C-alpha positions, 0 to 999 in steps of 0.5 A: 081755251082749256077744259077740265070736267065742267070748268074751263079756262079762257086762256089769254097770253101776254107774251114777255110783257113786264119781265125785267129779265131775259131768263136763260131758258125763256122764249115766251113768243115760242111758248105762247105762240104769239108775239104781239101785245094782247088788247082789251078788245081781244079779251072781250072777244075771247070771252064772248066766243068762249062763253057762247060754247060753254053751255052750263060749264063755269069759266075763269079768265087766265092771263098767262105768258108774261109777268102780269103784275110787272107790266105797265099798270095802266095796261094791266088795269085795262085788261082787267077792266075788259073782264069786268062786265063778264064778272058782274054778270057772273058769266065767269067766276074769277080771274087767274094770273101768273107773275114773278115773285118779285112783282108782288107787293101789298099795293098790287094785291089790293088792285088785283083783289079789287078787279076780281082776281081770284088766283095767282101763280108764281113762277118760282122755278127753283128754290136754290139761289145758285140755280136761280142766279145761273138762269138769270132770274133776278130774284131769290128763293126768299122772294118766292116765300115772301110773295107766297105768304102775301098772296095767302094773307090776301085770300088768293088761291096760290099756284106755284110753278117749278122747272127741272133740268135747269143749269146747276140743278140736279134730281136731288135739288129738284126734290128739295125745291119740291119740298120747299114749295110744298111748305108754302101750301099751294093749291096747285102746282105746275111742273115744267121740265126744261126744253131748250128753245132756239133764241135763248141763252140756254141754247147758246150755252148748250152749243158751247158745251156749257150746258147739257140738258137732261134726256127725255127719259131722265126727265120723265123719271124725275117728274114722275117722282115729283107728281107722286110727291105733290099729288099722293104725298102732299095732296097738292094738285098738279094742273100742268106737267110739261109745256103745252104742245103747239106748232111754234114750240115743236119748231123751236125745241132743239133739245131737252124734255119735249114731248106732246104727251109728257104727262102721260109718260110720267103717269105711265112711269109711276105705274111701272115703278109701282108694279115693278116694286111689287113684282120684285118683292114677290120674286122671280116666277116661271109663269105670267102674272096678272097685274090689275089696275083701274081700267083708266090706267091700263094704257098707262101701264102697258105704254105706247106701243106696249113699250112698258111690257118690254121693260118688264120682260127685260127684268124677267117679269112676264105680265098680263095687264087687266082692268079692275074697277076695284083697284083705286087709281095709282095702285096696282094689284098683282095676283099671287098665282100666275099662268104658265107661259 
């Protein structure tokens, strides 16, 4: 179960169910940490356990891990029916599902609406047809657009998911994907840098030298830019940045941008980029300058083990970071006058 403020997701995984393709990067059993089908009784039990601990917080059920609308229809409905008593008693506020763009049509949207689904997330991954083909996705960018428009038409909240570092993709290509996804007006975004997992076609390609995954640093820089674009430029909330940490993932990740605190790294990179730009405009200084940020951002600008301070020194800037509640989040203020060092 994941929580955010006074809201909680009762996360339920439907591993690799309904997927008509084995995408090159995908090993859902590793990502989800489960391998057997979810049962209706487990839906009931998970809801009861979660609601016993939530207090006055609201909750929604979230079916993740597979292509929910592509699974056997009777099975899909049985999972939704298990949630109905909690919806009717208003103990949960709605249901969120994730699925493939090519598994959305009017008929299935009618079913989802009838059973209280409120939000649908589409695994777009890329808006470049060449990249989609190289990954074996089995759908085109137009399928993403068509599905997103239908979801909006039926009144669901729309979430979109994209990946970076896929075969044939580039940093510039990822930014183009982000721009095309933003034009679909999603309510939320998830950004997943590629992590190479054992048991995938991508791992085989890497071992043959046919694919070179981006490094962690490269992915952090790119995903920091994407985070800035979606949240600050477009006003679209990024609700996940990087794969959810877990024992199975740690054991099976063999390359790529895996880090248990990936979002923290990206947010820190954003602050570094902003502060570095301001300091560069101000020019060289023989003194230490004070960089003020919101108190919640002090650790992000300093970095783990003060690694970001070392990066500033390498560029010729000696800084002291201070928290200042008057500075808005994501902004920095650099004092004009420094102190002797």
